[in-house]
N, C-alpha and C positions, 0 to 999 in steps of 0.2 A: 415679164411674161414671156414664155417661150411659145413659138408658133411651130406647128408640126404639119407636114404634108406627106402622106403615104402614097406610094405608087408600086406597081409591079404585080398586082393581082391578076388573076385570069382563070381560065378553064383549062385544067390539065387532067391527065389520066392517072390512075393509081400507080404508084411507083415512080412517077416523074418528080422532077425538082423544079423549084421556083425560088426566086430571090426577091424579097420585098425591100423597099427602100423607104426611109423616113428622113426627109429633109428637115433639119433643125435650124431655126433662126430665133433671134432675140437673146435675152440675157440668161446665161447659165451660171451656176455657182459651183464651188468646189465639190459639193456633195450632190450635184444634180445627177439623177439617174434617168435613163431612157428605157422604157419597157414596151413590150408588145403584149397586148391582150387580144382575145378573139371572142366573138359572140355569134352563135347560131341562134336564130329566132326562137327555137324551142328550148334553149338552154340559158343558164346564167353566164355572164361574162367570165371568161377563164384566163388566168395568167399563163403566158407562154414563155417569156424570157425577159431578162433585164440586164443592163450593163451600166456601169458608172461612166459618166461622160469623161471624167478625168482618170479613169482606171481601166484595167483590163479584166477585172473579175466579172464573171457572169453567172447567172443562175437560171435554171430552166424548170418549167412545169414538168411533172412526172410523165405526162402523156407525150411529150416531145423530146425527152432526153435521148441523146444518141442519134437523133434524126435532124434536129434543128440546131443552127449555130447563129448566135448574135455577135455582131462586130460593129465597130464604129471607125469611121475615117474622119478625124477632126479637120483635116485639110479640105475636105468636101462638105463638112458640117452634116454628115449623113450617118445614120445607123442602118445597118442591114440585118435582115433575117433570112439566112439561107435555109431553105426547107428541102430536105431530101427524103426519099422514100415516102412520098405523100400518100395518105390514105383517105378514103371517102369521109371518115369522121373528122378530118382536118378542115372540111368545108365550113367556112364561117366568114364573117367580116372581120378583118384584122385591123386593129387600131394601135398606133403608137402613142405613148403618153410620157410626159415629163413631170418630174417632181423631185423632192428632197426627202425620200423615205429613209427611216432609220433602218439599220441592218436587219432587224428582226421582222420588218414589215415590207420588205422589198416586193412581195407578191400581192400586196393588198391594194386594190384599185383606189381606195379612198385616200391613199398617200400621194396620188398623182393629180395635179391641178390642171394641167394642160393636155388636151387631147386633139388628135388629128380627126379627119373626117371619115377615115376608114377606107379599106380597099377590099374588094370581094375576092375570095379564093374559093374556087369550086373544083372538087376532085371527083371525077367520075370513076365508077368501078368497071 
């Protein structure tokens, strides 16, 4: 089982940047992936980005491509989500999640068994 703890959320203005962190502990496997999802109370949970724990390839949701960057530092057991050019519609609770998704299902939340508690990001206009 993987344990995840998010941090770094806050209140920012439109156009600002913010970096979220996801501290990873527990057992990971060769095909473990760490993903970020977000959820606004009025919307369904949305895929944001994913990265393989043992690789560098990353994928992004359409709404964040070109603005957000996911990375991981295995020496710190941490996955980061750098968010630039934030917009009010980015306001949500951001969750990191861990699982062993197949390549064609990286963005599907049901592929992830471990979830953090979430961190709130609020972007004012």
